N, C-alpha and C positions, 0 to 999 in steps of 0.2 A: 150171402157170400161170407166166408170166414175171413178173419184178419189175414191169414196166410195167403188165401186166394187173392185178396185185395192187394197185398204186398207184391205178389207175383205179377199181377196185372200191371201195377205201376212200374215195376222193373222192366217188364217186356216193352213198355212204351219208350224206353230210353234208346238213344242212338247206338250206344255201346252194345246193348243186348240185341238190337236189331242186326247189327253187324256180326255178332257172334252167331246168332241163329242162321244167318245167311251163309256164314262160313261153314257151319255144321252141314249144310246141304251141298255146298260147292266143293269143299276140299276133298271129300272121298272120291268124287268124280275126277278131280285132277290127279289124285293118286292112282286110281284105276287106269286113267289115261297114260300115265307115266309107265306103269307096269306093262300095259298092253303094247305100247309103242316100242319099248325096248325088247319085249318078248318077240314081237313080229320081226324086228330087225335081226335078232340073234337066234331065235328059235330055242332059247335056253332060259332056264329060270333066272329071274332077275335077282342078283345078290342083294342082301339087305343093306350093304353099305352104299348101294346106288340110289337108295330111296332117301328122299329129303323129309325126314320126320323130326318134328320138334316136340320134345317132352311128351307129356301125357296125351295131349291132343293128337299128335302124330300117331302114337301107338294106338289110340282109340280108333282112329280112322282105319288103320290096318286091321285091327280086330273086327271092325264092322264089315269090312270087305270079306274077311275070312268067314265070319258068322253068316253072311248072306250068300256064301258059296260062290262069290264072284272071283276069288283067287284061291289058290291052294298054297300051302307052305310045305316046302321040301327041305331036306337036309342041305346045308350049304356045301360049298367046295372048300378048298384050303384057305381061302381069303374071307369067307363069310360064314356066319352061323346058320343062316337060312337063305333059301331062294324062294321066290314067289312067281307063280305062273297064273295067268288068267284062265278061268274055266270057259267053256263054250258060252255060257250065259254072260260071263264077264266080257268076253269079246263082242258078243251081240250088243250089249249096252254101250260098250266103247265105240263101236262103229256107228250105232245110232246117234250117240251124242256128238260124234265127229260130223255126221251129216247135218245135225242141228246147229253145228258150230257152238256147242256148249262147252267143249274142252279144246 
């Protein structure tokens, strides 16, 4: 094992890194849930200003959802730059996670 790999292994053992890694898994699911819930209620793209994104981490979650083709990005209306709609796959995951009570 290299020194770097040893360092990473030690860092991953910390409670802070454990919480961060858990958040990396859970937060995109919460964001997808928020987008799907509002989309189902309005049948319209969710304006960007309705999303609760904090800094780089929030933007990274949104980019991950877009890259995974779970949401699409559309031009916004007069109050937003963009709007986000769940794809069929995104809705499938959303409904499955709702059934599992994960979001």
